[in-house]
C-alpha positions as CSV (number, residue, x, y, z in Angstrom):
1,M,45.4,-72.6,46.5
2,A,48.4,-73.8,44.7
3,I,49.9,-77.2,45.4
4,L,53.5,-77.7,44.6
5,V,55.0,-81.1,44.6
6,Y,58.3,-82.9,44.9
7,T,58.8,-86.5,43.6
8,S,61.5,-88.9,44.7
9,G,62.6,-92.4,43.8
10,D,63.4,-94.2,40.6
11,V,61.7,-93.4,37.3
12,G,58.5,-95.5,36.8
13,A,55.6,-96.7,38.8
14,G,57.6,-97.6,41.9
15,S,58.7,-94.0,42.7
16,A,57.0,-92.0,45.4
17,A,55.4,-88.6,45.3
18,V,55.4,-86.3,48.3
19,L,52.9,-83.4,48.2
20,A,54.2,-80.2,49.6
21,P,51.5,-77.5,49.7
22,R,52.7,-73.8,49.5
23,V,56.3,-74.7,48.5
24,V,57.9,-73.5,45.3
25,L,60.8,-75.7,44.1
26,G,63.7,-74.7,41.8
27,G,65.3,-76.6,39.0
28,A,66.0,-76.6,35.3
29,R,62.6,-76.4,33.6
30,L,62.0,-79.3,31.2
31,G,58.6,-78.1,30.1
32,E,55.1,-77.5,31.1
33,V,52.2,-80.0,30.8
34,Q,48.5,-79.8,31.7
35,S,47.4,-81.9,34.6
36,A,44.0,-82.2,36.3
37,S,45.6,-83.1,39.7
38,P,49.0,-83.1,41.4
39,E,48.9,-86.9,41.2
40,E,48.6,-86.8,37.4
41,C,51.5,-84.3,37.4
42,A,53.5,-86.8,39.5
43,E,52.8,-89.5,37.0
44,R,54.0,-87.3,34.1
45,C,57.2,-86.6,36.0
46,R,57.8,-90.3,36.6
47,E,57.4,-90.9,32.9
48,D,60.3,-88.5,32.1
49,A,63.7,-89.9,32.9
50,E,65.1,-86.3,33.4
51,C,62.3,-85.2,35.8
52,S,63.3,-85.1,39.5
53,W,60.5,-82.9,40.9
54,F,57.9,-80.5,39.7
55,N,55.6,-77.5,40.6
56,A,51.9,-77.9,40.0
57,C,49.3,-75.1,40.0
58,G,45.8,-75.6,41.3
59,A,45.0,-71.9,41.7
60,P,42.4,-70.5,39.2
61,Q,44.4,-67.2,39.0
62,G,47.7,-69.0,38.3
63,C,50.9,-69.4,40.3
64,D,54.1,-67.4,40.4
65,V,56.9,-70.1,40.7
66,G,59.7,-67.6,41.1
67,E,61.8,-68.6,38.0
68,G,60.5,-68.1,34.5
69,P,56.9,-67.5,33.5
70,P,54.1,-68.2,35.9
71,L,52.1,-71.4,35.7
72,G,48.5,-71.4,34.6
73,F,45.6,-73.2,36.4
74,Q,46.1,-76.9,36.3
75,Q,49.5,-76.5,34.7
76,C,52.6,-78.4,35.8
77,S,56.2,-77.5,35.4
78,L,58.5,-80.5,35.1
79,L,62.0,-79.8,36.7
80,A,65.4,-81.5,36.4
81,A,67.7,-81.7,39.5
82,N,70.5,-79.3,38.4
83,D,73.2,-81.7,39.8
84,S,71.5,-81.8,43.2
85,V,69.7,-84.7,45.0
86,V,67.7,-82.2,47.1
87,P,65.4,-79.6,45.5
88,V,66.1,-75.9,46.1
89,V,63.2,-74.3,47.9
90,L,62.5,-70.9,46.3
91,S,59.7,-70.0,48.7
92,K,57.4,-71.6,51.2
93,G,54.6,-70.9,53.6
94,D,51.8,-68.3,53.3
95,D,54.3,-65.8,51.8
96,C,54.7,-67.8,48.6
97,A,54.1,-65.5,45.6
98,F,51.0,-66.8,43.9
99,R,49.5,-64.4,41.4
């Protein structure tokens, strides 16, 4: 199952991470990183001043995140806010398009 994650708060160790299973968020892709867990992906996002939220893939078959190329297993896509304080939800629930 894929776990997709949204982070909020200031950049750095004091910010919060909210796990949102089966939710695909939109935003300007800053790049992809490998991460062993959603928590590690949250840490990578907090280290990047431009990162507002991210999608993380925990599915061995990979995850279709709706915009751009799919994510591989244990891959994380860091996303910028696109002039919004609320992330765009591209899909959610059991109908999320995971490949």
